[in-house]
VORORO-570145 format. One record per residue: x, y, z of N, C-alpha, C, O, CB in turn; residue in three letters. Coordinates in nm, 2 decimals, m for minus. Atoms other than C-alpha are relative to their C-alpha. Glycine has a CB too. Layout:
BEGIN
n_xx_n_yy_n_zz_ca_xx_ca_yy_ca_zz_c_xx_c_yy_c_zz_o_xx_o_yy_o_zz_cb_xx_cb_yy_cb_zz_code
X_Y_Z_X_Y_Z_X_Y_Z_X_Y_Z_X_Y_Z_ala $
...
! end
This chain:
BEGIN
n_xx_n_yy_n_zz_ca_xx_ca_yy_ca_zz_c_xx_c_yy_c_zz_o_xx_o_yy_o_zz_cb_xx_cb_yy_cb_zz_code
0.12_m0.07_0.04_m0.40_0.67_m1.71_m0.11_m0.10_m0.03_m0.09_m0.20_m0.09_0.03_0.09_m0.13_met $
0.11_0.09_0.02_m0.74_0.51_m1.71_m0.06_0.01_m0.14_m0.04_0.12_m0.21_m0.11_0.04_0.10_leu $
0.06_m0.01_0.13_m0.92_0.42_m2.03_m0.14_m0.06_0.01_m0.16_m0.14_0.10_0.09_m0.07_m0.11_ser $
0.14_0.05_0.00_m1.28_0.35_m2.11_m0.02_m0.15_0.00_m0.11_m0.20_0.05_m0.08_0.06_m0.12_his $
0.02_0.14_0.02_m1.23_m0.01_m2.20_0.05_m0.09_0.11_0.01_m0.21_0.12_0.06_m0.04_m0.13_asn $
m0.07_0.09_m0.10_m1.02_m0.14_m1.91_m0.06_m0.01_0.13_m0.02_m0.10_0.21_0.14_0.06_0.02_asn $
0.05_m0.01_m0.13_m1.23_m0.07_m1.61_m0.15_m0.03_0.01_m0.23_0.05_0.06_0.02_0.13_0.06_tyr $
0.14_0.04_0.01_m1.55_m0.26_m1.65_m0.05_m0.07_0.13_m0.17_m0.09_0.15_m0.03_m0.10_m0.11_leu $
0.03_0.05_m0.13_m1.54_m0.40_m1.29_0.05_0.08_0.11_0.16_0.14_0.10_0.04_m0.15_0.01_phe $
m0.05_m0.07_m0.12_m1.51_m0.26_m0.95_0.00_m0.08_0.13_0.04_m0.04_0.23_m0.08_0.13_0.02_asp $
0.01_0.09_m0.12_m1.57_m0.56_m0.72_0.01_m0.14_m0.05_m0.05_m0.18_m0.16_m0.14_0.02_0.07_leu $
m0.02_0.14_0.04_m1.46_m0.92_m0.74_m0.02_m0.08_0.13_0.03_m0.05_0.24_0.15_m0.03_m0.05_val $
0.03_0.09_m0.12_m1.59_m1.20_m0.51_0.04_m0.14_m0.03_0.04_m0.18_m0.15_m0.15_0.01_0.03_lys $
m0.03_0.14_0.01_m1.48_m1.55_m0.45_0.14_m0.05_m0.03_0.16_m0.17_m0.04_m0.09_m0.06_m0.09_gly $
m0.14_0.04_0.04_m1.11_m1.54_m0.54_0.08_m0.02_0.13_0.06_0.04_0.23_0.06_0.11_m0.08_glu $
m0.08_0.03_m0.12_m0.86_m1.69_m0.30_0.11_0.10_0.03_0.15_0.12_0.14_0.07_m0.14_m0.02_glu $
m0.10_m0.11_m0.01_m0.61_m1.41_m0.37_m0.05_0.12_m0.08_m0.14_0.11_m0.16_0.14_m0.05_m0.05_thr $
0.03_m0.12_0.09_m0.63_m1.06_m0.51_0.03_m0.04_m0.14_0.12_m0.11_m0.17_0.09_0.13_0.05_pro $
m0.02_0.04_0.14_m0.66_m1.08_m0.88_0.13_0.05_m0.06_0.18_0.16_m0.01_m0.12_0.05_m0.09_ile $
m0.13_m0.03_0.05_m0.35_m1.06_m1.09_0.00_0.06_m0.14_0.10_0.07_m0.21_0.09_m0.13_0.00_lys $
0.02_m0.06_0.13_m0.49_m0.90_m1.40_0.09_0.12_m0.03_0.12_0.15_m0.15_m0.14_0.03_m0.02_asn $
m0.06_m0.13_0.02_m0.30_m0.58_m1.35_0.15_0.00_0.04_0.22_0.10_0.05_m0.06_0.11_0.08_phe $
m0.14_0.01_m0.03_0.05_m0.71_m1.26_0.02_m0.05_0.14_m0.07_m0.09_0.21_0.06_0.13_m0.02_gly $
m0.04_0.04_m0.13_0.24_m0.79_m0.95_m0.07_0.07_0.11_m0.10_0.18_0.10_0.16_0.02_0.01_lys $
0.07_m0.05_m0.11_0.07_m0.75_m0.62_0.10_0.04_0.11_0.19_m0.03_0.15_m0.10_m0.11_0.05_ile $
m0.08_m0.06_m0.11_0.23_m0.53_m0.35_m0.10_0.02_0.12_m0.19_0.10_0.11_0.07_0.13_m0.04_tyr $
0.07_m0.03_m0.12_0.09_m0.55_0.00_0.05_0.13_0.06_0.17_0.14_0.07_0.01_m0.12_0.11_ile $
m0.04_m0.14_m0.05_0.09_m0.20_0.15_0.06_m0.01_0.14_0.00_m0.06_0.23_m0.12_0.09_m0.01_val $
m0.06_m0.01_m0.13_0.33_m0.14_0.43_m0.03_0.14_0.06_m0.08_0.23_m0.01_0.16_m0.03_m0.01_lys $
0.03_m0.13_m0.07_0.31_0.15_0.68_0.06_0.12_m0.07_m0.01_0.22_m0.08_0.06_m0.01_0.14_asp $
m0.06_m0.12_0.07_0.55_0.38_0.48_m0.09_0.04_m0.12_m0.10_0.16_m0.15_0.14_m0.02_m0.03_asp $
0.09_m0.03_0.12_0.33_0.35_0.17_m0.13_0.05_0.04_m0.19_0.14_m0.02_m0.01_m0.13_m0.09_ile $
0.12_m0.05_m0.05_0.02_0.39_0.37_0.00_0.14_0.04_m0.09_0.22_0.02_m0.05_m0.09_0.12_lys $
m0.02_m0.14_m0.04_0.16_0.71_0.51_m0.01_0.09_m0.13_m0.07_0.20_m0.13_0.13_0.02_0.07_thr $
0.00_m0.07_0.12_0.22_0.83_0.15_m0.15_0.01_m0.06_m0.18_0.12_m0.11_0.09_m0.07_m0.10_met $
0.14_m0.01_0.05_m0.14_0.74_0.06_m0.08_0.10_0.07_m0.16_0.17_0.01_m0.07_m0.14_0.02_leu $
0.08_m0.10_m0.08_m0.28_0.95_0.34_0.04_0.14_m0.03_m0.04_0.23_m0.03_0.03_m0.03_0.15_phe $
m0.05_m0.13_0.05_m0.06_1.24_0.22_m0.07_0.04_m0.13_m0.11_0.15_m0.15_0.15_0.01_m0.01_glu $
0.06_m0.03_0.13_m0.20_1.21_m0.13_m0.15_0.03_0.02_m0.21_0.12_m0.04_0.01_m0.13_m0.09_val $
0.15_m0.02_m0.03_m0.56_1.18_0.01_m0.02_0.14_0.07_m0.12_0.20_0.04_m0.05_m0.11_0.10_glu $
0.01_m0.13_m0.07_m0.50_1.49_0.23_0.00_0.11_m0.10_m0.08_0.21_m0.10_0.11_0.02_0.10_glu $
0.00_m0.10_0.11_m0.41_1.69_m0.08_m0.13_0.00_m0.08_m0.18_0.10_m0.12_0.13_m0.02_m0.09_glu $
0.12_0.01_0.08_m0.71_1.56_m0.27_m0.12_0.06_0.08_m0.20_0.12_0.02_m0.03_m0.15_m0.03_ala $
0.11_m0.06_m0.08_m0.94_1.65_0.02_0.01_0.16_0.00_m0.09_0.22_0.00_0.02_m0.05_0.15_arg $
m0.02_m0.15_0.01_m0.79_2.01_0.02_m0.06_0.05_m0.13_m0.14_0.15_m0.13_0.15_0.04_0.01_arg $
0.05_m0.04_0.13_m0.87_2.04_m0.35_m0.16_m0.01_0.00_m0.23_0.08_m0.05_0.06_m0.08_m0.12_arg $
0.14_0.02_0.00_m1.22_1.89_m0.30_m0.07_0.10_0.08_m0.17_0.16_0.04_m0.03_m0.14_0.06_phe $
0.06_m0.10_m0.09_m1.30_2.12_m0.01_0.00_0.14_m0.07_m0.09_0.22_m0.06_0.07_0.01_0.13_asn $
m0.02_m0.13_0.06_m1.17_2.42_m0.20_m0.10_0.02_m0.12_m0.16_0.13_m0.13_0.14_0.02_m0.05_lys $
0.08_m0.02_0.12_m1.36_2.36_m0.52_m0.15_m0.04_0.01_m0.23_0.00_m0.07_0.06_m0.08_m0.11_phe $
0.13_0.05_0.00_m1.67_2.18_m0.41_m0.08_0.03_0.13_m0.20_0.06_0.13_0.00_m0.15_m0.02_phe $
0.07_m0.02_m0.13_m1.75_2.22_m0.04_0.02_0.15_0.05_m0.07_0.20_0.13_0.05_m0.09_0.10_leu $
m0.03_m0.13_m0.05_m1.59_2.56_0.02_0.00_0.01_0.15_m0.04_0.11_0.21_m0.10_0.10_m0.05_asn $
m0.01_0.00_m0.15_m1.53_2.46_0.38_0.10_m0.11_0.03_0.16_m0.18_m0.05_m0.14_m0.03_0.07_ser $
m0.09_0.11_m0.05_m1.32_2.22_0.59_m0.08_m0.11_0.06_m0.03_m0.18_0.14_0.10_0.06_0.10_asn $
0.09_0.11_m0.05_m1.61_1.99_0.66_0.06_m0.13_m0.04_0.13_m0.15_m0.14_m0.14_0.02_m0.05_lys $
m0.04_0.14_0.03_m1.55_1.62_0.67_m0.07_m0.04_m0.13_m0.19_m0.02_m0.15_m0.03_m0.10_0.12_glu $
0.06_0.06_0.12_m1.60_1.46_0.33_m0.05_m0.14_0.03_0.02_m0.22_0.09_0.11_0.00_m0.12_ile $
0.07_0.13_m0.03_m1.84_1.17_0.35_m0.03_m0.06_m0.13_m0.02_0.00_m0.24_m0.12_0.02_0.09_thr $
0.04_0.06_0.12_m1.96_0.92_0.10_m0.12_0.08_m0.06_m0.13_0.09_m0.18_m0.05_m0.15_0.03_ile $
0.11_m0.07_0.05_m2.28_1.12_0.08_0.04_0.13_m0.07_m0.01_0.16_m0.18_m0.09_0.04_0.12_lys $
m0.04_m0.12_0.06_m2.10_1.45_0.01_0.07_m0.02_m0.13_0.07_0.06_m0.23_0.08_0.08_0.09_ser $
m0.07_0.04_0.12_m1.88_1.28_m0.25_m0.10_m0.03_m0.11_m0.09_0.02_m0.23_0.09_m0.12_0.02_leu $
0.11_0.03_0.10_m2.19_1.14_m0.43_m0.08_0.12_m0.04_m0.11_0.14_m0.16_m0.09_m0.11_0.05_glu $
0.08_m0.13_0.03_m2.38_1.47_m0.41_0.08_0.08_m0.10_0.03_0.15_m0.19_m0.03_0.08_0.13_lys $
m0.09_m0.08_0.08_m2.08_1.64_m0.57_0.00_m0.06_m0.15_m0.01_0.02_m0.24_0.14_0.00_0.05_thr $
0.01_0.06_0.13_m2.08_1.39_m0.86_m0.13_0.02_m0.07_m0.14_0.05_m0.19_0.04_m0.15_0.01_ile $
0.13_m0.02_0.06_m2.45_1.42_m0.91_m0.01_0.15_m0.04_m0.07_0.17_m0.15_m0.11_m0.03_0.11_gln $
0.01_m0.14_0.04_m2.42_1.80_m0.92_0.09_0.02_m0.12_0.04_0.10_m0.21_0.06_0.09_0.12_lys $
m0.08_m0.01_0.13_m2.14_1.77_m1.18_m0.08_m0.05_m0.12_m0.08_0.02_m0.22_0.13_m0.08_0.02_met $
0.08_0.05_0.11_m2.37_1.56_m1.40_m0.11_0.09_m0.03_m0.14_0.12_m0.14_m0.05_m0.14_0.04_trp $
0.11_m0.10_0.02_m2.66_1.80_m1.34_0.04_0.13_m0.07_m0.04_0.19_m0.13_m0.07_0.02_0.13_asn $
m0.05_m0.12_0.06_m2.44_2.09_m1.44_0.07_m0.02_m0.14_0.13_0.07_m0.19_0.09_0.07_0.10_glu $
m0.06_0.02_0.14_m2.33_1.93_m1.77_0.13_m0.07_m0.01_0.20_m0.06_m0.11_0.00_0.13_m0.07_gly $
m0.13_0.07_0.01_m2.03_1.72_m1.68_0.00_m0.09_m0.13_m0.09_m0.16_m0.16_0.02_m0.09_0.13_trp $
m0.03_0.08_0.12_m1.89_1.56_m2.00_0.13_m0.07_0.02_0.23_0.00_0.01_m0.01_0.09_m0.13_asn $
m0.13_0.07_m0.02_m1.63_1.29_m1.94_0.09_0.01_m0.12_0.21_m0.01_m0.10_m0.03_m0.14_0.03_pro $
m0.09_m0.02_0.11_m1.50_1.34_m2.29_0.07_0.13_m0.01_0.17_0.15_m0.08_m0.08_m0.03_m0.13_asp $
m0.06_m0.13_0.00_m1.43_1.70_m2.23_0.07_0.04_0.13_0.16_0.12_0.13_m0.10_0.11_m0.04_lys $
m0.06_m0.03_m0.13_m1.36_1.72_m1.86_0.12_m0.09_0.03_0.15_m0.18_m0.04_m0.11_m0.02_0.11_gly $
m0.12_0.08_m0.04_m1.05_1.59_m1.68_m0.04_m0.12_0.09_m0.03_m0.11_0.21_0.10_0.10_0.08_asn $
0.05_0.12_m0.07_m1.19_1.25_m1.59_0.11_m0.07_0.09_0.08_m0.12_0.19_m0.06_m0.10_m0.09_ile $
m0.11_0.07_m0.07_m0.85_1.12_m1.48_0.03_0.08_0.13_0.06_0.01_0.23_0.13_m0.01_m0.09_asn $
m0.03_m0.08_m0.12_m0.79_1.41_m1.23_m0.11_m0.03_0.10_m0.09_m0.06_0.22_0.01_0.15_m0.04_leu $
0.11_0.02_m0.09_m1.14_1.37_m1.08_0.00_m0.14_0.05_m0.03_m0.16_0.17_m0.13_0.04_m0.07_phe $
0.01_0.14_m0.05_m1.13_0.99_m1.06_0.11_m0.03_0.09_0.10_m0.11_0.18_0.00_m0.10_m0.12_ser $
m0.11_0.02_m0.09_m0.79_1.01_m0.90_m0.03_0.06_0.14_m0.01_0.00_0.24_0.13_0.05_m0.06_thr $
0.02_m0.07_m0.12_m0.88_1.27_m0.64_m0.12_m0.06_0.08_m0.11_m0.09_0.19_m0.03_0.15_m0.02_asp $
0.12_0.05_m0.06_m1.23_1.13_m0.57_0.03_m0.15_0.04_m0.02_m0.20_0.14_m0.12_0.00_m0.09_phe $
m0.03_0.14_m0.03_m1.09_0.77_m0.58_0.08_m0.02_0.12_0.06_m0.11_0.20_0.07_m0.06_m0.12_gly $
m0.08_0.01_m0.12_m0.83_0.83_m0.31_m0.08_0.03_0.12_m0.06_m0.03_0.22_0.13_0.09_m0.01_ile $
0.09_m0.03_m0.11_m1.09_0.99_m0.09_m0.09_m0.12_0.03_m0.10_m0.16_0.15_m0.09_0.13_m0.03_ile $
0.08_0.12_m0.02_m1.32_0.69_m0.14_0.08_m0.11_0.06_0.03_m0.18_0.15_m0.06_m0.04_m0.14_leu $
m0.08_0.11_m0.06_m1.04_0.45_m0.07_0.03_0.02_0.15_0.01_m0.08_0.22_0.14_0.00_m0.08_thr $
m0.03_m0.02_m0.14_m0.95_0.61_0.26_m0.12_m0.01_0.08_m0.12_m0.06_0.20_0.07_0.14_0.02_ile $
0.12_0.02_m0.08_m1.31_0.63_0.37_m0.03_m0.14_0.02_m0.07_m0.18_0.13_m0.12_0.07_m0.07_ile $
0.02_0.15_m0.01_m1.35_0.26_0.30_0.09_m0.06_0.10_0.05_m0.14_0.19_0.01_m0.07_m0.14_ile $
m0.10_0.06_m0.10_m1.03_0.17_0.49_m0.03_0.05_0.14_m0.03_m0.03_0.23_0.14_0.05_m0.04_ile $
0.03_m0.05_m0.13_m1.12_0.40_0.78_m0.13_m0.06_0.06_m0.13_m0.10_0.18_m0.02_0.15_0.00_asp $
0.13_0.04_m0.05_m1.48_0.28_0.81_m0.03_m0.15_m0.01_m0.10_m0.21_0.08_m0.11_0.07_m0.07_lys $
0.03_0.14_0.02_m1.48_m0.08_0.68_0.12_m0.09_0.02_0.11_m0.21_0.05_m0.06_m0.02_m0.13_ile $
m0.12_0.08_m0.01_m1.12_m0.19_0.70_0.05_m0.06_m0.14_0.02_0.00_m0.24_m0.02_m0.11_0.10_gly $
m0.05_0.06_0.12_m0.95_m0.42_0.45_0.15_0.02_m0.02_0.21_0.11_0.05_m0.07_0.06_m0.12_gly $
m0.15_0.00_0.03_m0.59_m0.47_0.32_0.02_0.08_m0.14_m0.04_0.04_m0.24_0.06_m0.14_m0.01_gln $
m0.03_m0.08_0.12_m0.47_m0.21_0.06_0.10_m0.09_m0.09_0.20_m0.13_m0.04_0.06_0.14_0.03_ile $
m0.08_0.07_0.10_m0.32_m0.38_m0.25_0.04_0.09_m0.11_m0.04_0.15_m0.18_m0.07_m0.13_m0.06_ile $
m0.06_m0.07_0.11_m0.09_m0.20_m0.49_0.04_m0.09_m0.11_0.07_m0.21_m0.09_0.12_0.09_0.04_phe $
m0.06_0.07_0.11_0.00_m0.32_m0.84_0.10_0.08_m0.07_0.16_0.03_m0.17_m0.12_m0.04_m0.09_arg $
m0.10_m0.08_0.07_0.22_m0.04_m0.94_0.06_0.10_0.11_m0.02_0.14_0.20_m0.06_0.08_m0.12_ser $
m0.05_m0.10_m0.09_0.45_0.20_m0.76_0.00_0.14_m0.08_0.05_0.24_m0.03_0.15_m0.03_0.04_asp $
0.00_m0.12_0.08_0.38_0.46_m1.03_m0.14_0.07_m0.01_m0.15_0.19_m0.03_0.04_m0.03_m0.14_glu $
0.13_m0.06_0.00_0.00_0.50_m1.02_m0.10_m0.07_0.09_m0.07_m0.18_0.14_m0.06_0.00_m0.14_asn $
0.09_0.05_m0.09_m0.30_0.44_m0.81_m0.12_m0.07_m0.07_m0.21_m0.13_0.00_m0.05_0.10_0.09_leu $
0.11_0.04_0.07_m0.54_0.33_m1.08_m0.05_m0.14_0.04_m0.17_m0.16_0.05_0.03_0.00_m0.15_asn $
0.04_0.14_m0.02_m0.54_m0.04_m1.00_0.01_m0.04_0.15_0.01_m0.16_0.18_0.08_m0.09_m0.08_asp $
0.00_0.02_m0.15_m0.52_m0.01_m0.62_m0.13_m0.07_0.03_m0.23_m0.04_m0.02_0.02_0.13_0.08_leu $
0.13_0.06_m0.05_m0.77_m0.24_m0.45_0.01_m0.01_0.15_0.11_0.01_0.21_m0.01_m0.14_m0.07_ser $
0.01_0.03_m0.14_m0.89_m0.32_m0.11_m0.05_m0.14_0.01_m0.15_m0.18_m0.05_m0.10_0.10_0.08_ile $
0.02_0.14_0.00_m0.89_m0.69_m0.02_m0.04_m0.05_0.14_0.02_m0.01_0.24_0.12_m0.08_m0.04_trp $
0.04_0.06_m0.13_m1.07_m0.88_0.26_0.01_m0.15_m0.02_m0.08_m0.22_m0.08_m0.15_0.04_0.04_trp $
m0.03_0.14_0.03_m0.91_m1.22_0.25_m0.11_m0.10_0.06_m0.15_m0.19_m0.01_0.13_m0.04_0.07_gln $
0.09_0.09_m0.06_m1.15_m1.39_0.49_m0.14_0.00_m0.07_m0.21_m0.10_m0.06_m0.02_0.03_0.15_glu $
0.12_m0.01_0.08_m1.45_m1.27_0.28_0.01_m0.03_m0.15_m0.08_m0.05_m0.22_m0.07_0.13_0.02_lys $
m0.03_0.02_0.14_m1.28_m1.33_m0.05_m0.07_0.11_m0.09_m0.13_0.08_m0.19_m0.04_m0.14_m0.05_lys $
0.05_m0.12_0.07_m1.38_m0.98_m0.16_0.11_0.10_m0.03_0.19_0.13_0.06_m0.12_0.06_0.08_ile $
m0.09_m0.10_0.04_m1.18_m0.73_m0.35_m0.07_0.11_m0.07_m0.15_0.09_m0.16_0.12_m0.06_m0.09_glu $
0.06_m0.11_0.07_m1.29_m0.38_m0.45_0.11_0.09_m0.05_0.22_0.10_0.00_m0.09_0.08_0.10_val $
m0.09_m0.09_0.07_m1.13_m0.13_m0.68_m0.07_0.14_0.00_m0.14_0.18_m0.09_0.02_m0.05_m0.15_phe $
0.06_m0.14_m0.01_m1.23_0.23_m0.57_0.03_0.09_m0.11_m0.06_0.17_m0.15_0.05_0.06_0.13_pro $
m0.03_m0.09_0.12_m1.05_0.40_m0.86_m0.08_m0.04_m0.12_m0.13_0.04_m0.20_0.15_0.00_m0.03_phe $
0.08_0.05_0.11_m1.23_0.18_m1.11_m0.14_0.05_0.02_m0.21_0.09_m0.08_0.01_m0.15_m0.01_his $
0.14_m0.04_m0.03_m1.56_0.25_m0.94_m0.02_0.15_m0.03_m0.12_0.19_m0.09_m0.04_m0.03_0.14_lys $
0.01_m0.15_0.02_m1.50_0.63_m0.94_0.01_0.03_m0.15_m0.06_0.12_m0.20_0.11_0.07_0.08_met $
m0.01_m0.02_0.15_m1.39_0.62_m1.31_m0.14_m0.03_m0.06_m0.18_0.05_m0.15_0.11_m0.08_m0.06_tyr $
0.13_0.04_0.06_m1.71_0.43_m1.40_m0.11_0.10_0.03_m0.20_0.14_m0.05_m0.04_m0.14_0.05_lys $
0.11_m0.10_m0.04_m1.93_0.68_m1.20_0.02_0.13_m0.07_m0.08_0.19_m0.10_0.01_0.02_0.16_arg $
m0.02_m0.12_0.08_m1.77_0.97_m1.38_m0.01_m0.01_m0.15_m0.03_0.08_m0.22_0.14_0.06_0.04_leu $
0.01_0.03_0.14_m1.79_0.80_m1.71_m0.15_m0.01_m0.05_m0.18_0.02_m0.16_0.07_m0.13_m0.04_leu $
0.14_0.02_0.04_m2.17_0.73_m1.70_m0.09_0.05_0.12_m0.08_0.02_0.23_m0.03_m0.15_m0.02_ser $
0.10_m0.05_m0.09_m2.45_0.92_m1.53_m0.09_m0.11_0.06_m0.14_m0.09_0.17_m0.09_0.11_m0.06_lys $
0.09_0.11_m0.04_m2.64_0.60_m1.50_0.07_m0.11_0.08_0.00_m0.20_0.13_m0.06_m0.07_m0.12_asp $
m0.07_0.09_m0.08_m2.37_0.41_m1.31_m0.05_0.00_0.14_m0.09_0.11_0.19_0.15_0.03_0.00_glu $
0.04_0.01_m0.14_m2.46_0.29_m0.96_0.08_0.11_0.08_0.20_0.13_0.06_0.02_m0.14_0.06_asp $
m0.07_m0.11_m0.07_m2.38_0.57_m0.72_0.10_m0.05_0.11_0.10_m0.17_0.14_m0.10_0.09_0.06_asp $
m0.11_0.03_m0.09_m2.10_0.58_m0.47_m0.06_m0.05_0.14_0.00_m0.14_0.20_0.09_0.12_0.03_ile $
0.06_0.05_m0.13_m2.33_0.54_m0.16_m0.05_m0.14_m0.02_m0.03_m0.22_0.08_m0.12_0.09_0.03_glu $
0.05_0.14_0.02_m2.48_0.22_m0.31_0.12_m0.09_0.00_0.12_m0.20_0.07_m0.07_m0.01_m0.14_tyr $
m0.12_0.08_0.00_m2.13_0.09_m0.38_0.05_m0.03_0.14_0.08_m0.14_0.18_0.11_0.07_m0.09_phe $
m0.05_0.00_m0.13_m2.01_0.17_m0.03_m0.09_m0.09_0.09_m0.04_m0.18_0.17_0.01_0.14_0.06_tyr $
0.09_0.08_m0.09_m2.32_0.02_0.14_0.00_m0.15_m0.04_m0.02_m0.23_0.05_m0.14_0.05_m0.02_asn $
m0.01_0.14_0.04_m2.29_m0.30_m0.07_0.12_m0.07_0.06_0.12_m0.18_0.11_m0.01_m0.01_m0.15_gln $
m0.13_0.06_m0.06_m1.93_m0.35_0.05_m0.02_m0.02_0.14_0.01_m0.13_0.20_0.12_0.11_m0.03_ile $
0.02_0.01_m0.15_m2.03_m0.28_0.41_m0.09_m0.13_0.03_m0.06_m0.20_0.12_m0.07_0.12_0.05_lys $
0.09_0.12_m0.03_m2.31_m0.55_0.39_0.08_m0.13_m0.02_0.06_m0.22_0.06_m0.12_0.01_m0.10_lys $
m0.07_0.13_0.02_m2.08_m0.81_0.24_0.11_m0.02_0.10_0.14_m0.14_0.13_0.07_0.01_m0.14_met $
m0.11_0.02_m0.09_m1.80_m0.75_0.49_m0.06_m0.03_0.14_0.01_m0.10_0.22_0.08_0.13_0.01_ile $
0.05_0.02_m0.14_m2.02_m0.74_0.81_m0.06_m0.14_0.02_m0.10_m0.17_0.13_m0.11_0.10_0.02_glu $
! end
């Protein structure tokens, strides 16, 4: 479970290896990647059902628009289910980044996705999509998801 104090960063630059702050690092193999896609597919179904009301492709833009709409309609992270939303939105964000920008998925637990990261060894860049999503849902003033995605893309290209 995520907590307000533990997730103050969503991007790390300049490290030779993925950071070890959250425990042992597991490089994702194909069978785990398949499981991730299954989790993401279920999150997409829920997202489409409750937010898009269609089977349209979820994009970074539609994800951010949904979060903005939540804030505009009175989203309160202290009363809403921030962990559910950050998990569902976080896995969608993770898969979009992997599909569009690439990177190596890094696990730190076989029990939760909270500290999953995406690592680009040659660029020495590591991003934490679930941390970013949690921060975005915790504060209306947090940089939006499109900005986060575009910054990653610029750094990787």
